[in-house]
Structures are given as structure tokens and as C-alpha cells.
C-alpha positions in Angstrom: -13.7 4.3 -6.8 -13.7 2.0 -4.1 -16.3 -1.1 -4.8 -18.6 -2.0 -2.0 -20.6 -5.8 -2.3 -22.6 -7.1 0.1 -22.5 -10.9 -0.9 -25.9 -13.2 0.2 -26.2 -16.2 1.3 -24.6 -18.4 3.9 -21.6 -20.4 1.8 -18.5 -21.1 4.1 -15.0 -21.8 2.6 -12.1 -22.6 4.7 -8.8 -21.3 3.8 -8.2 -24.2 1.8 -11.0 -24.4 -0.4 -10.5 -20.7 -0.6 -6.9 -20.8 -2.1 -7.9 -23.8 -4.3 -11.0 -22.0 -5.6 -9.2 -18.6 -6.0 -6.2 -20.1 -8.1 -8.4 -22.7 -10.4 -10.1 -19.3 -11.6 -7.4 -17.1 -13.0 -8.4 -14.3 -11.8 -5.4 -13.3 -9.8 -3.2 -12.1 -13.1 -6.1 -10.3 -14.6 -6.9 -8.0 -11.3 -2.8 -7.4 -11.0 -2.8 -6.3 -14.7 -6.1 -4.1 -14.3 -7.9 -6.1 -16.5 -11.5 -5.6 -14.5 -14.5 -7.4 -15.3 -17.4 -7.1 -13.1 -18.9 -10.8 -12.8 -15.0 -12.1 -11.8 -14.5 -9.8 -9.2 -17.7 -10.5 -7.6 -17.3 -13.7 -7.7 -14.0 -13.4 -5.6 -15.9 -10.9 -3.6 -18.5 -14.0 -2.5 -15.5 -16.2 -2.0 -14.1 -13.7 0.7 -17.4 -13.1 2.5 -17.6 -17.0 2.5 -13.9 -17.1 3.8 -14.5 -14.7 6.9 -18.0 -17.2 7.7 -15.7 -19.6 8.7 -14.9 -18.8 12.4 -11.8 -21.1 12.2 -9.7 -19.3 10.0 -9.3 -16.5 12.5 -9.7 -18.9 15.5 -6.9 -21.4 13.8 -4.8 -18.1 13.1 -4.6 -17.5 16.5 -5.2 -20.9 18.3 -1.6 -21.7 16.7 0.1 -18.7 17.9 -0.7 -19.6 21.0 0.8 -22.8 21.0 3.9 -22.0 19.5 4.1 -18.3 20.6 7.9 -18.1 20.2 8.0 -19.1 16.6 4.9 -17.3 15.3 4.6 -15.2 12.3 8.7 -14.7 12.7 8.9 -14.3 9.1 5.7 -11.6 8.9 7.2 -8.3 8.1 3.9 -6.1 7.8 2.7 -3.8 11.2 2.4 -6.1 14.2 -1.2 -5.8 13.9 -0.9 -7.7 10.8 -1.5 -11.4 10.7 -0.5 -13.6 7.5 -2.7 -15.8 6.6 -1.3 -17.4 3.4 1.4 -16.8 0.4 0.8 -17.8 -3.0 1.7 -16.6 -6.9 1.3 -13.5 -7.0 -1.4 -12.6 -4.3 -1.2 -12.9 -0.3 -3.8 -13.1 2.3 -3.6 -11.5 5.4 -5.9 -10.8 8.8 -5.9 -7.4 10.3 -6.7 -6.7 13.7 -8.0 -3.6 14.7 -8.1 -2.1 18.5 -9.7 0.7 20.0 -6.7 3.4 21.1 -5.0 3.5 24.1 -2.0 3.4 25.6 -1.3 0.2 25.3 -2.6 0.4 21.5 -1.7 3.4 19.8 -3.5 4.8 16.6 -0.2 4.6 14.2 0.4 1.2 15.1 -2.8 0.7 13.0 -2.5 3.1 10.7 -5.4 5.7 12.2 -6.0 8.8 11.4 -3.3 8.6 8.4 -4.7 9.2 4.9 -3.0 7.3 2.4 -2.9 4.9 -0.8 -1.7 1.7 -1.6 0.2 0.7 -4.6 -1.4 -2.5 -4.9 -4.7 -3.7 -5.1 -6.6 -5.7 -2.5 -10.2 -7.0 -1.6 -11.3 -6.9 2.4 -13.8 -8.3 4.1 -15.3 -7.7 8.3 -14.6 -11.1 10.0 -15.0 -10.0 13.5 -16.2 -7.2 15.2 -18.2 -4.2 14.3 -15.0 -2.7 12.4 -13.2 0.5 11.7 -14.5 3.2 9.6 -12.9 4.8 6.8 -13.1 8.0 4.8 -12.5 7.0 1.4 -11.4 9.8 -1.9 -9.9 9.1 -5.4 -7.4 11.2 -6.7 -5.1 11.1 -10.1 -1.5 9.5 -9.8 -0.4 10.9 -12.9 -0.8 13.9 -12.3 1.2 14.1 -8.6 4.7 14.9 -8.4 5.6 13.4 -5.4 7.2 16.2 -3.8 6.9 16.2 0.2 4.5 19.6 0.7 2.8 19.3 -2.8 -0.9 19.4 -2.5 -2.8 16.7 -4.6 -7.0 17.5 -5.6 -9.1 14.6 -4.0 -12.6 13.6 -4.6 -14.5 12.8 -1.5 -16.2 9.2 -2.0 -18.0 8.8 1.2 -17.5 7.6 5.0 -18.5 4.2 5.8 -17.7 1.3 7.7 -16.3 -2.6 7.8 -19.2 -4.8 9.3 -18.9 -8.4 9.2 -19.6 -9.8 5.4 -19.0 -6.5 4.2 -16.5 -6.8 1.2 -14.8 -3.6 -0.2 -12.3 -3.4 -3.7 -9.5 -0.9 -3.5 -8.0 0.2 -6.6 -4.1 1.1 -6.3 -2.9 4.4 -6.5 -6.2 5.4 -7.0 -8.3 4.9 -4.2 -7.2 7.1 -0.7 -8.8 6.4 2.7 -8.5 7.6 6.0 -9.1 4.8 8.4 -10.7 5.8 12.0 -11.0 3.8 14.8 -13.2 0.7 15.7 -15.1 1.0 18.7 -14.1 -2.4 19.7 -11.9 -5.2 18.9 -12.3 -6.3 15.2 -10.7 -8.2 12.6 -10.7 -8.2 8.8 -9.2 -10.5 5.9 -7.8 -9.0 2.9 -6.6 -10.4 -0.4 -4.0 -8.4 -1.9 -2.8 -7.9 -5.6 0.4 -6.8 -6.1 0.3 -4.6 -9.3 2.2 -6.1 -12.8 0.4 -3.4 -14.7 1.1 -0.4 -14.1 3.8 -1.3 -11.5 6.5 0.2 -9.9 4.4 3.1 -8.4 5.4 5.0 -5.1 2.6 4.9 -2.3 1.7 8.5 -0.8 1.0 9.6 2.6 -0.7 12.8 2.9 -2.4 15.2 5.5 -5.9 16.5 4.8 -6.1 20.0 4.1 -9.8 21.6 3.4 -9.7 25.0 1.5 -12.6 27.0 -0.3 -11.6 25.5 -3.6 -12.1 21.7 -2.0 -10.2 19.1 -0.3 -6.5 18.7 -1.0 -4.0 16.1 0.1 -0.6 17.4 1.4 2.4 15.1 0.3 4.4 14.3 3.2 7.5 11.4 3.3 5.5 8.4 2.5 6.6 5.0 3.0 9.2 6.8 5.7 11.1 3.3 6.6 11.8 2.4 3.1 13.3 6.0 1.9 14.8 6.4 4.8 16.9 2.9 3.9 16.9 4.2 0.4 18.4 7.3 1.6 20.8 5.7 4.0 22.5 3.5 0.8 23.0 6.0 -1.3 24.7 8.6 0.5 26.5 6.3 2.0 27.7 4.7 -1.2 28.0 8.4 -3.0 30.0 9.6 0.4 32.7 6.7 0.1 33.9 8.2 -3.4 34.2 4.4 -5.1 34.0 5.1 -8.8 32.0 1.3 -9.1 29.8 2.9 -6.7 29.4 6.0 -7.8 28.4 4.3 -11.4 25.9 1.9 -9.7 23.9 5.0 -8.0 24.2 6.8 -11.4 22.7 4.1 -13.6 19.8 3.8 -10.9 19.7 7.7 -11.0 19.2 7.1 -14.8 17.1 4.1 -15.3 14.9 2.9 -12.3 11.2 2.6 -13.1 10.2 5.3 -9.8 10.8 8.5 -10.1 11.2 9.1 -6.3 14.0 6.6 -6.3 16.2 8.5 -9.2 15.1 11.5 -7.7 16.8 10.4 -4.6 19.8 8.8 -6.2 20.8 12.0 -8.0 20.4 14.3 -4.8 22.8 11.4 -2.8 25.5 11.9 -5.9 25.6 15.1 -7.3 27.3 16.6 -4.3 29.8 14.2 -4.3 30.2 13.5 -8.3 33.5 13.8 -9.9 31.5 14.5 -13.0 29.4 17.2 -12.3 28.3 19.2 -15.2 28.1 15.3 -17.4 25.5 14.5 -14.7 23.2 17.8 -14.3 22.9 17.2 -17.9 21.6 13.8 -17.7 18.9 15.1 -14.6 18.0 17.8 -17.0 17.6 14.7 -19.8 14.9 13.1 -17.3 11.3 14.2 -18.3 9.7 13.6 -15.2 8.3 16.4 -13.2 9.3 15.0 -9.9 12.7 14.0 -10.8 13.1 18.2 -12.3 11.2 19.4 -8.9 13.3 17.6 -6.6 16.8 18.6 -8.2 15.6 21.9 -9.0 18.3 23.9 -7.0 21.0 21.3 -9.5 19.2 22.5 -13.0 
């Protein structure tokens, strides 16, 4: 369940001061490894609120961008509404702009109405404007096979907003949210904490399904760009028929940490396999339910 903080006080931190304080604290490795202590998390929430109180954080980001527009955020691989503030050792800070939907600002740019989780933990704080609203749920990652169309039981938490100064902490592979549009231009600041434990987890996208038995998330093909890239790579390697390529693909199918990637590798290799009976036996040896379900026509 997400954590919510309303830090009091008027302390202001510059970006450099925030980074210095965060890195000196030693808290980042603990959070990345799922070692949670309320005191440490409250401390970071206070620093996030103090960072958001500094108007020069967002102002400086925008001034720099307008002054050198051709080279602005060229290394940023997030969505267009996301701006990189700082990348540290094991964490990153980004600002996210939230625009009311319009023909110039389609909802998908801002992930509005898209129910999803994240594979990383993160803090977020309202920094400008009224902020978006969000519907919050949680679920049990370990019980999900990850097959498109699967119905995942969700537990509703609340619908809430992110006004200036409010801080929230999202747990990776546990919290799910559906973001609703901000009524006017808004911005938030996020501290992203990629997981070292548990690691190599998939993010899920889903549609909400309300039934008499409760609320479910119906899985759709999540992380579409990455998955399409993997599928194209695997299917091309399999189709070329080269022994070395097949062996490399077989190694991914047997040993990759993520079940979805293993399944995708087998789906590409099996129709082209020169050792089909042996490969089908290897699929049967994979005990993960997602792999078995995705390859059910073969096993």
C-alpha cells in the first residue's frame, strides 16, 4: 500500500543540497533492497518536500531548456512529459509535467487512464499546480502468471490527488495506479529507485474489470515498445537458422531471470528449432507458470 506524507516546515533544499543529503544518508541502497524503515522513509519524504519548495528547481530546468533548446534533454529516454533532473548511483530524479488533455496533449502522452504498476519503487511530490488525481490499488505479484487476458485480483486503496507539498511512496510490483488528468498545468518531482531485491520484475499494464466478485485488472501486453523490440530480435535470430544464434536464443530461454522473456524466446525458437523434442523437454523443465501457460500449445 502506498505511503503518504504531509511534511511540515518551511525548509527549502536546492537540487545540489538534496543530492548531497540523500547520498550521505545511505538510505538509497536499503530502499532498493526492500529494507524499509519508517524513520528513513519519512526523512526522505521531508527532503522531497523541501526540494519541491525551491522554485528554482523547476524554473532552472525550464530556463536551461529554453536557452539551449536544440540540445535540451537529448539523452532523456523517458516520455516527452518527463524531464531528467539528476542521475545518481542507483537512483534518478526527474520532473514530470502534467497537462490537461487536449488535441495538442493526448492523454496517452501522460499515461492518463492507463492502469499500471512499476518494477521500481519511487517517491513523488507535488511541485506545481493542483496536480493529477490517481486511483490506487495493490496486488500480489507472486500470484500473477503474466499472460495477456489474465484477470488479476486488485484491492482498492483510495482515490487521491498530488497537490504541492504532498509526498507519496509507491512500492514496486505491489502498488497499481490509474492516473486521472490534472485540471490545469501541474508538475511533480519523482525519485526513482530501481530494485536490487527483488530484481528483474516485469511491469504490467491492464484494464479495470469490475465484477460481482470484486475488481480485477485484465492484463494487456505491457511495456509494449520493449516487448516488441525483444520479439523482433528473437524472431529474426530464430528465422535466420544459424546454429550460434539458436544456441544464444536457447540460452536466454533457459536462463533469463524474467519468465516473460524466457517464454518469448521459446515462442520464437520452437517453430524454427532443429531439436524440437529436446527443446520442448526443456520448456517442460521450466517450473514457472507463465512460461508453461505461454507455451501450452507445445507442452
